[in-house]
Structure formats: C-alpha cells, structure tokens
HTML snippet that shows the backbone in 3Dmol.js (N, CA, C, O; Angstrom):
<script src="https://3Dmol.org/build/3Dmol-min.js"></script>
<div id="view" style="width:600px;height:400px;position:relative"></div>
<script>
const pdb = `
ATOM      1  N   MET A   1      85.294  83.229  52.843  1.00  0.00           N
ATOM      2  CA  MET A   1      85.950  83.891  53.947  1.00  0.00           C
ATOM      3  C   MET A   1      86.578  82.840  54.866  1.00  0.00           C
ATOM      4  O   MET A   1      85.961  81.818  55.165  1.00  0.00           O
ATOM      5  N   THR A   2      87.793  83.096  55.303  1.00  0.00           N
ATOM      6  CA  THR A   2      88.526  82.150  56.130  1.00  0.00           C
ATOM      7  C   THR A   2      88.102  82.262  57.590  1.00  0.00           C
ATOM      8  O   THR A   2      87.954  83.360  58.126  1.00  0.00           O
ATOM      9  N   GLN A   3      87.912  81.113  58.219  1.00  0.00           N
ATOM     10  CA  GLN A   3      87.605  81.099  59.645  1.00  0.00           C
ATOM     11  C   GLN A   3      88.882  81.354  60.417  1.00  0.00           C
ATOM     12  O   GLN A   3      89.971  81.013  59.954  1.00  0.00           O
ATOM     13  N   GLN A   4      88.757  81.950  61.589  1.00  0.00           N
ATOM     14  CA  GLN A   4      89.906  82.218  62.438  1.00  0.00           C
ATOM     15  C   GLN A   4      90.226  80.966  63.248  1.00  0.00           C
ATOM     16  O   GLN A   4      89.366  80.446  63.959  1.00  0.00           O
ATOM     17  N   LEU A   5      91.440  80.491  63.143  1.00  0.00           N
ATOM     18  CA  LEU A   5      91.893  79.319  63.890  1.00  0.00           C
ATOM     19  C   LEU A   5      92.671  79.815  65.098  1.00  0.00           C
ATOM     20  O   LEU A   5      93.664  80.525  64.940  1.00  0.00           O
ATOM     21  N   VAL A   6      92.248  79.464  66.277  1.00  0.00           N
ATOM     22  CA  VAL A   6      92.907  79.923  67.500  1.00  0.00           C
ATOM     23  C   VAL A   6      93.930  78.878  67.936  1.00  0.00           C
ATOM     24  O   VAL A   6      93.590  77.729  68.219  1.00  0.00           O
ATOM     25  N   LEU A   7      95.183  79.302  67.983  1.00  0.00           N
ATOM     26  CA  LEU A   7      96.267  78.410  68.394  1.00  0.00           C
ATOM     27  C   LEU A   7      96.686  78.737  69.819  1.00  0.00           C
ATOM     28  O   LEU A   7      96.842  79.905  70.174  1.00  0.00           O
ATOM     29  N   GLU A   8      96.866  77.703  70.635  1.00  0.00           N
ATOM     30  CA  GLU A   8      97.263  77.883  72.023  1.00  0.00           C
ATOM     31  C   GLU A   8      98.733  78.285  72.122  1.00  0.00           C
ATOM     32  O   GLU A   8      99.492  78.185  71.158  1.00  0.00           O
ATOM     33  N   GLN A   9      99.110  78.742  73.316  1.00  0.00           N
ATOM     34  CA  GLN A   9     100.495  79.143  73.556  1.00  0.00           C
ATOM     35  C   GLN A   9     101.445  77.958  73.443  1.00  0.00           C
ATOM     36  O   GLN A   9     102.536  78.104  72.891  1.00  0.00           O
ATOM     37  N   GLY A  10     101.062  76.794  73.948  1.00  0.00           N
ATOM     38  CA  GLY A  10     101.923  75.614  73.877  1.00  0.00           C
ATOM     39  C   GLY A  10     101.906  74.997  72.497  1.00  0.00           C
ATOM     40  O   GLY A  10     102.143  75.678  71.499  1.00  0.00           O
ATOM     41  N   ARG A  11     101.633  73.738  72.445  1.00  0.00           N
ATOM     42  CA  ARG A  11     101.608  73.013  71.171  1.00  0.00           C
ATOM     43  C   ARG A  11     100.173  72.828  70.708  1.00  0.00           C
ATOM     44  O   ARG A  11      99.314  72.367  71.460  1.00  0.00           O
ATOM     45  N   SER A  12      99.931  73.194  69.465  1.00  0.00           N
ATOM     46  CA  SER A  12      98.630  72.984  68.828  1.00  0.00           C
ATOM     47  C   SER A  12      98.806  72.004  67.689  1.00  0.00           C
ATOM     48  O   SER A  12      99.846  71.979  67.031  1.00  0.00           O
ATOM     49  N   GLN A  13      97.792  71.203  67.462  1.00  0.00           N
ATOM     50  CA  GLN A  13      97.805  70.263  66.346  1.00  0.00           C
ATOM     51  C   GLN A  13      96.610  70.562  65.451  1.00  0.00           C
ATOM     52  O   GLN A  13      95.474  70.655  65.917  1.00  0.00           O
ATOM     53  N   ILE A  14      96.887  70.712  64.156  1.00  0.00           N
ATOM     54  CA  ILE A  14      95.836  71.021  63.191  1.00  0.00           C
ATOM     55  C   ILE A  14      95.998  70.135  61.967  1.00  0.00           C
ATOM     56  O   ILE A  14      97.059  69.551  61.744  1.00  0.00           O
ATOM     57  N   TYR A  15      94.941  70.043  61.180  1.00  0.00           N
ATOM     58  CA  TYR A  15      95.031  69.298  59.930  1.00  0.00           C
ATOM     59  C   TYR A  15      94.110  69.931  58.897  1.00  0.00           C
ATOM     60  O   TYR A  15      93.204  70.696  59.229  1.00  0.00           O
ATOM     61  N   SER A  16      94.361  69.596  57.653  1.00  0.00           N
ATOM     62  CA  SER A  16      93.546  70.045  56.537  1.00  0.00           C
ATOM     63  C   SER A  16      93.194  68.793  55.743  1.00  0.00           C
ATOM     64  O   SER A  16      94.064  68.192  55.111  1.00  0.00           O
ATOM     65  N   PRO A  17      91.927  68.398  55.773  1.00  0.00           N
ATOM     66  CA  PRO A  17      91.530  67.142  55.122  1.00  0.00           C
ATOM     67  C   PRO A  17      91.961  67.057  53.654  1.00  0.00           C
ATOM     68  O   PRO A  17      91.684  67.947  52.850  1.00  0.00           O
ATOM     69  N   GLY A  18      92.645  65.960  53.336  1.00  0.00           N
ATOM     70  CA  GLY A  18      93.053  65.714  51.955  1.00  0.00           C
ATOM     71  C   GLY A  18      94.269  66.490  51.486  1.00  0.00           C
ATOM     72  O   GLY A  18      94.647  66.383  50.319  1.00  0.00           O
ATOM     73  N   LEU A  19      94.897  67.272  52.360  1.00  0.00           N
ATOM     74  CA  LEU A  19      96.068  68.047  51.967  1.00  0.00           C
ATOM     75  C   LEU A  19      97.223  67.102  51.631  1.00  0.00           C
ATOM     76  O   LEU A  19      97.554  66.234  52.439  1.00  0.00           O
ATOM     77  N   PRO A  20      97.836  67.251  50.470  1.00  0.00           N
ATOM     78  CA  PRO A  20      98.928  66.343  50.077  1.00  0.00           C
ATOM     79  C   PRO A  20     100.168  66.488  50.971  1.00  0.00           C
ATOM     80  O   PRO A  20     100.416  67.539  51.562  1.00  0.00           O
ATOM     81  N   LEU A  21     100.920  65.415  51.042  1.00  0.00           N
ATOM     82  CA  LEU A  21     102.145  65.373  51.835  1.00  0.00           C
ATOM     83  C   LEU A  21     103.093  66.520  51.477  1.00  0.00           C
ATOM     84  O   LEU A  21     103.634  67.171  52.370  1.00  0.00           O
ATOM     85  N   ALA A  22     103.297  66.770  50.204  1.00  0.00           N
ATOM     86  CA  ALA A  22     104.226  67.821  49.768  1.00  0.00           C
ATOM     87  C   ALA A  22     103.797  69.199  50.274  1.00  0.00           C
ATOM     88  O   ALA A  22     104.638  70.026  50.625  1.00  0.00           O
ATOM     89  N   VAL A  23     102.503  69.436  50.307  1.00  0.00           N
ATOM     90  CA  VAL A  23     102.010  70.735  50.769  1.00  0.00           C
ATOM     91  C   VAL A  23     102.176  70.846  52.285  1.00  0.00           C
ATOM     92  O   VAL A  23     102.542  71.908  52.788  1.00  0.00           O
ATOM     93  N   TYR A  24     101.911  69.756  53.022  1.00  0.00           N
ATOM     94  CA  TYR A  24     102.171  69.771  54.467  1.00  0.00           C
ATOM     95  C   TYR A  24     103.640  70.109  54.720  1.00  0.00           C
ATOM     96  O   TYR A  24     103.942  70.911  55.604  1.00  0.00           O
ATOM     97  N   ARG A  25     104.539  69.522  53.971  1.00  0.00           N
ATOM     98  CA  ARG A  25     105.967  69.796  54.147  1.00  0.00           C
ATOM     99  C   ARG A  25     106.281  71.256  53.836  1.00  0.00           C
ATOM    100  O   ARG A  25     107.077  71.890  54.529  1.00  0.00           O
ATOM    101  N   GLU A  26     105.654  71.779  52.797  1.00  0.00           N
ATOM    102  CA  GLU A  26     105.849  73.181  52.418  1.00  0.00           C
ATOM    103  C   GLU A  26     105.354  74.116  53.528  1.00  0.00           C
ATOM    104  O   GLU A  26     106.032  75.083  53.873  1.00  0.00           O
ATOM    105  N   VAL A  27     104.180  73.829  54.080  1.00  0.00           N
ATOM    106  CA  VAL A  27     103.629  74.647  55.160  1.00  0.00           C
ATOM    107  C   VAL A  27     104.568  74.599  56.374  1.00  0.00           C
ATOM    108  O   VAL A  27     104.878  75.637  56.958  1.00  0.00           O
ATOM    109  N   ALA A  28     105.014  73.411  56.746  1.00  0.00           N
ATOM    110  CA  ALA A  28     105.914  73.265  57.892  1.00  0.00           C
ATOM    111  C   ALA A  28     107.203  74.057  57.679  1.00  0.00           C
ATOM    112  O   ALA A  28     107.671  74.737  58.593  1.00  0.00           O
ATOM    113  N   ALA A  29     107.774  73.975  56.489  1.00  0.00           N
ATOM    114  CA  ALA A  29     109.002  74.716  56.188  1.00  0.00           C
ATOM    115  C   ALA A  29     108.753  76.224  56.245  1.00  0.00           C
ATOM    116  O   ALA A  29     109.582  76.976  56.756  1.00  0.00           O
ATOM    117  N   HIS A  30     107.630  76.649  55.727  1.00  0.00           N
ATOM    118  CA  HIS A  30     107.259  78.059  55.736  1.00  0.00           C
ATOM    119  C   HIS A  30     107.107  78.562  57.179  1.00  0.00           C
ATOM    120  O   HIS A  30     107.592  79.642  57.515  1.00  0.00           O
ATOM    121  N   LEU A  31     106.435  77.781  58.025  1.00  0.00           N
ATOM    122  CA  LEU A  31     106.223  78.180  59.415  1.00  0.00           C
ATOM    123  C   LEU A  31     107.522  78.216  60.212  1.00  0.00           C
ATOM    124  O   LEU A  31     107.672  79.043  61.110  1.00  0.00           O
ATOM    125  N   ARG A  32     108.460  77.329  59.893  1.00  0.00           N
ATOM    126  CA  ARG A  32     109.742  77.300  60.625  1.00  0.00           C
ATOM    127  C   ARG A  32     110.555  78.567  60.390  1.00  0.00           C
ATOM    128  O   ARG A  32     111.477  78.852  61.154  1.00  0.00           O
ATOM    129  N   GLN A  33     110.237  79.319  59.368  1.00  0.00           N
ATOM    130  CA  GLN A  33     110.951  80.569  59.086  1.00  0.00           C
ATOM    131  C   GLN A  33     110.495  81.710  59.995  1.00  0.00           C
ATOM    132  O   GLN A  33     111.144  82.754  60.046  1.00  0.00           O
ATOM    133  N   VAL A  34     109.392  81.522  60.709  1.00  0.00           N
ATOM    134  CA  VAL A  34     108.876  82.545  61.612  1.00  0.00           C
ATOM    135  C   VAL A  34     109.606  82.433  62.945  1.00  0.00           C
ATOM    136  O   VAL A  34     109.733  81.343  63.503  1.00  0.00           O
ATOM    137  N   GLU A  35     110.084  83.567  63.450  1.00  0.00           N
ATOM    138  CA  GLU A  35     110.838  83.558  64.707  1.00  0.00           C
ATOM    139  C   GLU A  35     109.971  83.083  65.866  1.00  0.00           C
ATOM    140  O   GLU A  35     108.847  83.549  66.055  1.00  0.00           O
ATOM    141  N   GLY A  36     110.519  82.144  66.638  1.00  0.00           N
ATOM    142  CA  GLY A  36     109.840  81.643  67.820  1.00  0.00           C
ATOM    143  C   GLY A  36     108.840  80.538  67.543  1.00  0.00           C
ATOM    144  O   GLY A  36     108.061  80.170  68.423  1.00  0.00           O
ATOM    145  N   VAL A  37     108.854  80.003  66.321  1.00  0.00           N
ATOM    146  CA  VAL A  37     107.896  78.964  65.945  1.00  0.00           C
ATOM    147  C   VAL A  37     108.635  77.690  65.588  1.00  0.00           C
ATOM    148  O   VAL A  37     109.611  77.712  64.837  1.00  0.00           O
ATOM    149  N   ASN A  38     108.165  76.585  66.128  1.00  0.00           N
ATOM    150  CA  ASN A  38     108.677  75.269  65.757  1.00  0.00           C
ATOM    151  C   ASN A  38     107.480  74.455  65.292  1.00  0.00           C
ATOM    152  O   ASN A  38     106.363  74.657  65.769  1.00  0.00           O
ATOM    153  N   THR A  39     107.707  73.556  64.383  1.00  0.00           N
ATOM    154  CA  THR A  39     106.604  72.773  63.826  1.00  0.00           C
ATOM    155  C   THR A  39     107.101  71.418  63.348  1.00  0.00           C
ATOM    156  O   THR A  39     108.296  71.221  63.126  1.00  0.00           O
ATOM    157  N   GLY A  40     106.180  70.502  63.196  1.00  0.00           N
ATOM    158  CA  GLY A  40     106.504  69.173  62.700  1.00  0.00           C
ATOM    159  C   GLY A  40     105.244  68.487  62.204  1.00  0.00           C
ATOM    160  O   GLY A  40     104.139  69.017  62.319  1.00  0.00           O
ATOM    161  N   LEU A  41     105.430  67.310  61.657  1.00  0.00           N
ATOM    162  CA  LEU A  41     104.321  66.552  61.073  1.00  0.00           C
ATOM    163  C   LEU A  41     104.092  65.260  61.837  1.00  0.00           C
ATOM    164  O   LEU A  41     105.041  64.589  62.241  1.00  0.00           O
ATOM    165  N   LEU A  42     102.843  64.922  62.029  1.00  0.00           N
ATOM    166  CA  LEU A  42     102.470  63.660  62.667  1.00  0.00           C
ATOM    167  C   LEU A  42     101.970  62.708  61.592  1.00  0.00           C
ATOM    168  O   LEU A  42     101.206  63.119  60.719  1.00  0.00           O
ATOM    169  N   PRO A  43     102.382  61.447  61.634  1.00  0.00           N
ATOM    170  CA  PRO A  43     101.946  60.498  60.603  1.00  0.00           C
ATOM    171  C   PRO A  43     100.458  60.172  60.707  1.00  0.00           C
ATOM    172  O   PRO A  43      99.851  60.312  61.769  1.00  0.00           O
ATOM    173  N   GLN A  44      99.892  59.745  59.610  1.00  0.00           N
ATOM    174  CA  GLN A  44      98.504  59.296  59.558  1.00  0.00           C
ATOM    175  C   GLN A  44      98.359  58.063  60.438  1.00  0.00           C
ATOM    176  O   GLN A  44      99.182  57.150  60.361  1.00  0.00           O
ATOM    177  N   GLN A  45      97.331  58.022  61.268  1.00  0.00           N
ATOM    178  CA  GLN A  45      97.132  56.911  62.192  1.00  0.00           C
ATOM    179  C   GLN A  45      96.076  55.910  61.733  1.00  0.00           C
ATOM    180  O   GLN A  45      95.918  54.848  62.335  1.00  0.00           O
ATOM    181  N   SER A  46      95.369  56.242  60.689  1.00  0.00           N
ATOM    182  CA  SER A  46      94.290  55.371  60.223  1.00  0.00           C
ATOM    183  C   SER A  46      94.841  54.019  59.760  1.00  0.00           C
ATOM    184  O   SER A  46      95.859  53.960  59.071  1.00  0.00           O
ATOM    185  N   GLN A  47      94.167  52.950  60.141  1.00  0.00           N
ATOM    186  CA  GLN A  47      94.566  51.608  59.725  1.00  0.00           C
ATOM    187  C   GLN A  47      93.994  51.255  58.355  1.00  0.00           C
ATOM    188  O   GLN A  47      94.419  50.286  57.727  1.00  0.00           O
ATOM    189  N   LYS A  48      93.024  52.054  57.897  1.00  0.00           N
ATOM    190  CA  LYS A  48      92.373  51.810  56.617  1.00  0.00           C
ATOM    191  C   LYS A  48      92.916  52.777  55.566  1.00  0.00           C
ATOM    192  O   LYS A  48      92.881  53.991  55.766  1.00  0.00           O
ATOM    193  N   PHE A  49      93.410  52.256  54.464  1.00  0.00           N
ATOM    194  CA  PHE A  49      93.960  53.096  53.413  1.00  0.00           C
ATOM    195  C   PHE A  49      92.834  53.717  52.594  1.00  0.00           C
ATOM    196  O   PHE A  49      91.897  53.040  52.172  1.00  0.00           O
ATOM    197  N   ASP A  50      92.952  55.002  52.386  1.00  0.00           N
ATOM    198  CA  ASP A  50      92.044  55.739  51.509  1.00  0.00           C
ATOM    199  C   ASP A  50      92.912  56.639  50.645  1.00  0.00           C
ATOM    200  O   ASP A  50      93.636  57.491  51.161  1.00  0.00           O
ATOM    201  N   TYR A  51      92.844  56.455  49.347  1.00  0.00           N
ATOM    202  CA  TYR A  51      93.688  57.209  48.420  1.00  0.00           C
ATOM    203  C   TYR A  51      93.492  58.717  48.568  1.00  0.00           C
ATOM    204  O   TYR A  51      94.422  59.487  48.326  1.00  0.00           O
ATOM    205  N   ASN A  52      92.298  59.143  48.961  1.00  0.00           N
ATOM    206  CA  ASN A  52      92.004  60.566  49.079  1.00  0.00           C
ATOM    207  C   ASN A  52      92.463  61.177  50.396  1.00  0.00           C
ATOM    208  O   ASN A  52      92.458  62.400  50.540  1.00  0.00           O
ATOM    209  N   ASP A  53      92.862  60.345  51.365  1.00  0.00           N
ATOM    210  CA  ASP A  53      93.378  60.857  52.629  1.00  0.00           C
ATOM    211  C   ASP A  53      94.837  61.247  52.479  1.00  0.00           C
ATOM    212  O   ASP A  53      95.563  60.709  51.643  1.00  0.00           O
ATOM    213  N   SER A  54      95.245  62.187  53.301  1.00  0.00           N
ATOM    214  CA  SER A  54      96.633  62.594  53.315  1.00  0.00           C
ATOM    215  C   SER A  54      97.474  61.535  54.011  1.00  0.00           C
ATOM    216  O   SER A  54      96.958  60.748  54.804  1.00  0.00           O
ATOM    217  N   GLN A  55      98.756  61.514  53.718  1.00  0.00           N
ATOM    218  CA  GLN A  55      99.679  60.627  54.422  1.00  0.00           C
ATOM    219  C   GLN A  55     100.038  61.209  55.793  1.00  0.00           C
ATOM    220  O   GLN A  55     100.672  60.545  56.613  1.00  0.00           O
ATOM    221  N   ILE A  56      99.629  62.440  56.025  1.00  0.00           N
ATOM    222  CA  ILE A  56      99.926  63.132  57.279  1.00  0.00           C
ATOM    223  C   ILE A  56      98.668  63.187  58.133  1.00  0.00           C
ATOM    224  O   ILE A  56      97.580  63.471  57.633  1.00  0.00           O
ATOM    225  N   GLY A  57      98.820  62.917  59.409  1.00  0.00           N
ATOM    226  CA  GLY A  57      97.689  62.984  60.321  1.00  0.00           C
ATOM    227  C   GLY A  57      97.425  64.401  60.793  1.00  0.00           C
ATOM    228  O   GLY A  57      96.276  64.827  60.911  1.00  0.00           O
ATOM    229  N   ALA A  58      98.523  65.141  61.066  1.00  0.00           N
ATOM    230  CA  ALA A  58      98.366  66.505  61.561  1.00  0.00           C
ATOM    231  C   ALA A  58      99.695  67.252  61.486  1.00  0.00           C
ATOM    232  O   ALA A  58     100.762  66.656  61.339  1.00  0.00           O
ATOM    233  N   LEU A  59      99.594  68.540  61.588  1.00  0.00           N
ATOM    234  CA  LEU A  59     100.731  69.450  61.667  1.00  0.00           C
ATOM    235  C   LEU A  59     100.722  70.011  63.087  1.00  0.00           C
ATOM    236  O   LEU A  59      99.697  70.517  63.543  1.00  0.00           O
ATOM    237  N   TRP A  60     101.850  69.927  63.788  1.00  0.00           N
ATOM    238  CA  TRP A  60     101.891  70.547  65.112  1.00  0.00           C
ATOM    239  C   TRP A  60     102.689  71.831  65.035  1.00  0.00           C
ATOM    240  O   TRP A  60     103.673  71.950  64.305  1.00  0.00           O
ATOM    241  N   ILE A  61     102.217  72.793  65.825  1.00  0.00           N
ATOM    242  CA  ILE A  61     102.845  74.117  65.876  1.00  0.00           C
ATOM    243  C   ILE A  61     103.074  74.460  67.339  1.00  0.00           C
ATOM    244  O   ILE A  61     102.184  74.304  68.175  1.00  0.00           O
ATOM    245  N   GLU A  62     104.283  74.929  67.636  1.00  0.00           N
ATOM    246  CA  GLU A  62     104.631  75.285  69.002  1.00  0.00           C
ATOM    247  C   GLU A  62     105.274  76.668  68.996  1.00  0.00           C
ATOM    248  O   GLU A  62     106.192  76.942  68.223  1.00  0.00           O
ATOM    249  N   PHE A  63     104.773  77.528  69.874  1.00  0.00           N
ATOM    250  CA  PHE A  63     105.333  78.867  70.008  1.00  0.00           C
ATOM    251  C   PHE A  63     106.281  78.893  71.202  1.00  0.00           C
ATOM    252  O   PHE A  63     105.917  78.449  72.291  1.00  0.00           O
ATOM    253  N   SER A  64     107.489  79.405  71.008  1.00  0.00           N
ATOM    254  CA  SER A  64     108.425  79.547  72.118  1.00  0.00           C
ATOM    255  C   SER A  64     108.166  80.891  72.802  1.00  0.00           C
ATOM    256  O   SER A  64     107.299  81.655  72.378  1.00  0.00           O
ATOM    257  N   VAL A  65     108.910  81.165  73.843  1.00  0.00           N
ATOM    258  CA  VAL A  65     108.726  82.407  74.585  1.00  0.00           C
ATOM    259  C   VAL A  65     109.111  83.643  73.771  1.00  0.00           C
ATOM    260  O   VAL A  65     108.671  84.747  74.093  1.00  0.00           O
ATOM    261  N   VAL A  66     109.914  83.480  72.734  1.00  0.00           N
ATOM    262  CA  VAL A  66     110.310  84.629  71.909  1.00  0.00           C
ATOM    263  C   VAL A  66     109.285  84.949  70.815  1.00  0.00           C
ATOM    264  O   VAL A  66     109.431  85.944  70.106  1.00  0.00           O
ATOM    265  N   ALA A  67     108.270  84.129  70.678  1.00  0.00           N
ATOM    266  CA  ALA A  67     107.233  84.391  69.670  1.00  0.00           C
ATOM    267  C   ALA A  67     106.342  85.519  70.175  1.00  0.00           C
ATOM    268  O   ALA A  67     105.668  85.382  71.196  1.00  0.00           O
ATOM    269  N   ASP A  68     106.344  86.622  69.458  1.00  0.00           N
ATOM    270  CA  ASP A  68     105.528  87.764  69.863  1.00  0.00           C
ATOM    271  C   ASP A  68     104.241  87.811  69.025  1.00  0.00           C
ATOM    272  O   ASP A  68     103.951  86.895  68.256  1.00  0.00           O
ATOM    273  N   ALA A  69     103.491  88.882  69.191  1.00  0.00           N
ATOM    274  CA  ALA A  69     102.223  89.031  68.476  1.00  0.00           C
ATOM    275  C   ALA A  69     102.443  89.051  66.961  1.00  0.00           C
ATOM    276  O   ALA A  69     101.614  88.540  66.208  1.00  0.00           O
ATOM    277  N   ALA A  70     103.547  89.633  66.516  1.00  0.00           N
ATOM    278  CA  ALA A  70     103.837  89.682  65.078  1.00  0.00           C
ATOM    279  C   ALA A  70     104.091  88.268  64.531  1.00  0.00           C
ATOM    280  O   ALA A  70     103.667  87.942  63.422  1.00  0.00           O
ATOM    281  N   SER A  71     104.775  87.446  65.304  1.00  0.00           N
ATOM    282  CA  SER A  71     105.025  86.065  64.887  1.00  0.00           C
ATOM    283  C   SER A  71     103.715  85.293  64.790  1.00  0.00           C
ATOM    284  O   SER A  71     103.498  84.546  63.836  1.00  0.00           O
ATOM    285  N   ARG A  72     102.845  85.475  65.778  1.00  0.00           N
ATOM    286  CA  ARG A  72     101.545  84.795  65.775  1.00  0.00           C
ATOM    287  C   ARG A  72     100.715  85.230  64.570  1.00  0.00           C
ATOM    288  O   ARG A  72     100.064  84.408  63.925  1.00  0.00           O
ATOM    289  N   GLU A  73     100.743  86.522  64.275  1.00  0.00           N
ATOM    290  CA  GLU A  73     100.000  87.044  63.124  1.00  0.00           C
ATOM    291  C   GLU A  73     100.549  86.464  61.828  1.00  0.00           C
ATOM    292  O   GLU A  73      99.779  86.115  60.933  1.00  0.00           O
ATOM    293  N   GLN A  74     101.852  86.357  61.719  1.00  0.00           N
ATOM    294  CA  GLN A  74     102.470  85.782  60.525  1.00  0.00           C
ATOM    295  C   GLN A  74     102.062  84.318  60.355  1.00  0.00           C
ATOM    296  O   GLN A  74     101.788  83.881  59.237  1.00  0.00           O
ATOM    297  N   VAL A  75     102.019  83.564  61.442  1.00  0.00           N
ATOM    298  CA  VAL A  75     101.580  82.170  61.394  1.00  0.00           C
ATOM    299  C   VAL A  75     100.131  82.104  60.916  1.00  0.00           C
ATOM    300  O   VAL A  75      99.796  81.287  60.058  1.00  0.00           O
ATOM    301  N   GLU A  76      99.274  82.958  61.468  1.00  0.00           N
ATOM    302  CA  GLU A  76      97.863  82.979  61.059  1.00  0.00           C
ATOM    303  C   GLU A  76      97.729  83.291  59.567  1.00  0.00           C
ATOM    304  O   GLU A  76      96.890  82.700  58.887  1.00  0.00           O
ATOM    305  N   GLN A  77      98.538  84.201  59.060  1.00  0.00           N
ATOM    306  CA  GLN A  77      98.493  84.555  57.640  1.00  0.00           C
ATOM    307  C   GLN A  77      98.946  83.399  56.758  1.00  0.00           C
ATOM    308  O   GLN A  77      98.352  83.141  55.712  1.00  0.00           O
ATOM    309  N   ILE A  78      99.986  82.710  57.175  1.00  0.00           N
ATOM    310  CA  ILE A  78     100.476  81.558  56.406  1.00  0.00           C
ATOM    311  C   ILE A  78      99.414  80.470  56.362  1.00  0.00           C
ATOM    312  O   ILE A  78      99.132  79.910  55.302  1.00  0.00           O
ATOM    313  N   LEU A  79      98.826  80.171  57.518  1.00  0.00           N
ATOM    314  CA  LEU A  79      97.790  79.140  57.561  1.00  0.00           C
ATOM    315  C   LEU A  79      96.561  79.545  56.754  1.00  0.00           C
ATOM    316  O   LEU A  79      95.947  78.704  56.099  1.00  0.00           O
ATOM    317  N   ALA A  80      96.201  80.817  56.795  1.00  0.00           N
ATOM    318  CA  ALA A  80      95.054  81.298  56.014  1.00  0.00           C
ATOM    319  C   ALA A  80      95.325  81.143  54.515  1.00  0.00           C
ATOM    320  O   ALA A  80      94.435  80.763  53.755  1.00  0.00           O
ATOM    321  N   TYR A  81      96.547  81.437  54.099  1.00  0.00           N
ATOM    322  CA  TYR A  81      96.918  81.300  52.687  1.00  0.00           C
ATOM    323  C   TYR A  81      96.685  79.874  52.196  1.00  0.00           C
ATOM    324  O   TYR A  81      96.035  79.659  51.173  1.00  0.00           O
ATOM    325  N   TYR A  82      97.215  78.912  52.926  1.00  0.00           N
ATOM    326  CA  TYR A  82      97.073  77.514  52.510  1.00  0.00           C
ATOM    327  C   TYR A  82      95.647  77.012  52.706  1.00  0.00           C
ATOM    328  O   TYR A  82      95.146  76.229  51.900  1.00  0.00           O
ATOM    329  N   GLY A  83      94.995  77.460  53.773  1.00  0.00           N
ATOM    330  CA  GLY A  83      93.609  77.068  54.013  1.00  0.00           C
ATOM    331  C   GLY A  83      92.669  77.548  52.926  1.00  0.00           C
ATOM    332  O   GLY A  83      91.718  76.853  52.567  1.00  0.00           O
ATOM    333  N   ASP A  84      92.932  78.734  52.401  1.00  0.00           N
ATOM    334  CA  ASP A  84      92.110  79.279  51.313  1.00  0.00           C
ATOM    335  C   ASP A  84      92.323  78.509  50.010  1.00  0.00           C
ATOM    336  O   ASP A  84      91.389  78.369  49.220  1.00  0.00           O
ATOM    337  N   ARG A  85      93.517  78.016  49.780  1.00  0.00           N
ATOM    338  CA  ARG A  85      93.827  77.340  48.522  1.00  0.00           C
ATOM    339  C   ARG A  85      93.463  75.858  48.519  1.00  0.00           C
ATOM    340  O   ARG A  85      93.221  75.276  47.462  1.00  0.00           O
ATOM    341  N   TYR A  86      93.426  75.267  49.676  1.00  0.00           N
ATOM    342  CA  TYR A  86      93.139  73.830  49.758  1.00  0.00           C
ATOM    343  C   TYR A  86      91.838  73.611  50.525  1.00  0.00           C
ATOM    344  O   TYR A  86      90.759  73.730  49.945  1.00  0.00           O
ATOM    345  N   SER A  87      91.914  73.306  51.771  1.00  0.00           N
ATOM    346  CA  SER A  87      90.702  73.194  52.598  1.00  0.00           C
ATOM    347  C   SER A  87      91.032  73.808  53.961  1.00  0.00           C
ATOM    348  O   SER A  87      92.191  73.818  54.374  1.00  0.00           O
ATOM    349  N   PRO A  88      90.023  74.316  54.653  1.00  0.00           N
ATOM    350  CA  PRO A  88      90.274  75.003  55.934  1.00  0.00           C
ATOM    351  C   PRO A  88      90.938  74.070  56.953  1.00  0.00           C
ATOM    352  O   PRO A  88      90.714  72.860  56.961  1.00  0.00           O
ATOM    353  N   TRP A  89      91.754  74.674  57.803  1.00  0.00           N
ATOM    354  CA  TRP A  89      92.422  73.949  58.880  1.00  0.00           C
ATOM    355  C   TRP A  89      91.428  73.645  59.973  1.00  0.00           C
ATOM    356  O   TRP A  89      90.515  74.428  60.236  1.00  0.00           O
ATOM    357  N   GLU A  90      91.609  72.506  60.607  1.00  0.00           N
ATOM    358  CA  GLU A  90      90.772  72.093  61.720  1.00  0.00           C
ATOM    359  C   GLU A  90      91.675  71.661  62.865  1.00  0.00           C
ATOM    360  O   GLU A  90      92.798  71.203  62.652  1.00  0.00           O
ATOM    361  N   LYS A  91      91.167  71.813  64.081  1.00  0.00           N
ATOM    362  CA  LYS A  91      91.912  71.338  65.248  1.00  0.00           C
ATOM    363  C   LYS A  91      91.958  69.816  65.222  1.00  0.00           C
ATOM    364  O   LYS A  91      90.983  69.164  64.847  1.00  0.00           O
ATOM    365  N   PHE A  92      93.091  69.257  65.621  1.00  0.00           N
ATOM    366  CA  PHE A  92      93.283  67.818  65.697  1.00  0.00           C
ATOM    367  C   PHE A  92      93.287  67.430  67.165  1.00  0.00           C
ATOM    368  O   PHE A  92      94.090  67.946  67.942  1.00  0.00           O
ATOM    369  N   ASP A  93      92.406  66.537  67.547  1.00  0.00           N
ATOM    370  CA  ASP A  93      92.306  66.124  68.961  1.00  0.00           C
ATOM    371  C   ASP A  93      93.186  64.955  69.269  1.00  0.00           C
ATOM    372  O   ASP A  93      93.218  64.489  70.408  1.00  0.00           O
TER     373      ASP A  93
END
`;
const viewer = $3Dmol.createViewer("view");
viewer.addModel(pdb, "pdb");
viewer.setStyle({}, {cartoon: {color: "spectrum"}});
viewer.zoomTo();
viewer.render();
</script>
C-alpha cells in the first residue's frame, strides 16, 4: 500500500532512493503536463560516488495559483504510480 505524500502549496522537494536518471526525467515530464504544475530536477550533492545512488538528488514540484484540487490529485496519482513501481517517495530536506 502506498503512503500518502503531502505536498505543500509552494515548492516541495522529494526523492526516491535509487531511482534512475531516466525515470526522474520521465516523472518530471509527466508532471509538467498537469495544469498549474512546474517541476525540475536537483543534481546529486554527495561527494562520494555510489553506483547504486541516483544521479539526481531530488525532484522539485511547485503548484501555481491555477492548480486546483484535480491537479493536486493527478500529481498524487502520478507519484503513486512511480512510487509503487520503484521505491516510495520521501521528502527531501
């Protein structure tokens, strides 16, 4: 069962441990199709290379004023889809 990830009105940053770069890009592209949603990728900040770590540090998601409840629900569904297939999303501090 997928945990509910609560995203703030402003900018939220989340990550999925070990998620490949290509999948992060796919998720970001998928989220950009939702009205009122902007997103981008933050680079990995670790100074130590680990082959099993993602090249991405986090995915940021920002809701504009035109993002309504339906847009938020669509974002939650997209994130749940990828979280179920790979690893659950976590908040990035």
